[in-house]
C-alpha positions in Angstrom: -4.2 3.8 2.9 -6.9 2.0 4.7 -6.1 -1.2 6.6 -8.6 -4.0 7.3 -8.7 -6.4 10.2 -10.1 -9.8 10.6 -11.0 -10.5 14.2 -12.2 -13.4 16.4 -14.1 -12.4 19.5 -15.3 -14.5 22.4 -18.0 -14.0 25.0 -17.0 -12.9 28.5 -18.9 -13.8 31.6 -21.5 -16.0 29.8 -22.5 -19.6 30.6 -21.7 -20.6 27.1 -18.5 -19.8 25.2 -19.6 -18.2 21.9 -17.3 -16.9 19.2 -17.8 -14.6 16.3 -15.6 -13.7 13.3 -15.8 -10.5 11.4 -13.7 -7.9 9.4 -13.6 -4.2 9.7 -11.5 -1.1 8.9 -12.0 0.3 12.4 -11.5 -2.4 15.0 -12.0 -0.3 18.1 -15.3 1.1 16.8 -16.5 -2.3 15.7 -15.9 -3.9 19.1 -17.7 -1.0 20.8 -20.7 -1.6 18.5 -20.7 -5.4 19.4 -20.6 -4.6 23.1 -23.3 -1.9 22.9 -25.7 -4.3 21.2 -25.5 -2.5 17.8 -23.2 -4.9 16.1 -24.1 -8.0 14.2 -27.4 -9.6 15.3 -25.6 -12.8 16.5 -23.5 -10.8 18.9 -26.3 -8.9 20.7 -26.8 -9.4 24.4 -23.2 -10.5 25.2 -20.0 -8.9 26.3 -17.1 -9.6 23.9 -13.3 -9.6 24.0 -10.9 -9.8 21.1 -8.9 -13.0 21.2 -7.4 -12.9 17.7 -6.8 -10.2 15.0 -4.9 -10.0 11.7 -4.2 -7.0 9.6 -4.7 -6.9 5.8 -3.9 -4.2 3.2 -6.9 -4.9 1.0 -10.6 -5.5 1.7 -10.6 -8.5 -0.6 -7.8 -10.2 1.3 -9.6 -9.5 4.6 -12.9 -10.9 3.3 -11.2 -14.1 2.0 -9.5 -14.7 5.3 -12.7 -14.0 7.2 -14.6 -16.6 5.1 -11.7 -19.1 5.7 -11.7 -18.5 9.5 -15.5 -18.7 9.7 -15.6 -22.1 8.0 -12.5 -23.5 9.8 -14.0 -24.6 13.1 -10.9 -26.5 14.2 -8.7 -23.3 13.8 -11.3 -21.2 15.7 -11.3 -23.8 18.5 -7.5 -23.8 18.6 -7.4 -19.9 18.7 -10.1 -19.9 21.4 -8.3 -22.4 23.6 -5.1 -20.3 23.3 -7.1 -17.2 24.3 -6.3 -17.8 27.9 -2.8 -16.5 27.2 -4.3 -13.2 25.7 -6.8 -12.5 28.6 
């Protein structure tokens, strides 16, 4: 059975703090793609670190939560401010 992850990543070593939300079935591979410049266009040119992840059993549930997290700026800000504990 394939699991899916929704993740929130944040830039590392950049003047501006930038975040990105996505979903994947292979989290390690996806982060490597983001950091090698082959991920989503919005993530190119930055170094990224995972600050939040959540596992789902179905792709549909992961996609719904990804959409919710992308649209919920206050939750993203809260997770980003707590990220100091994760680093």
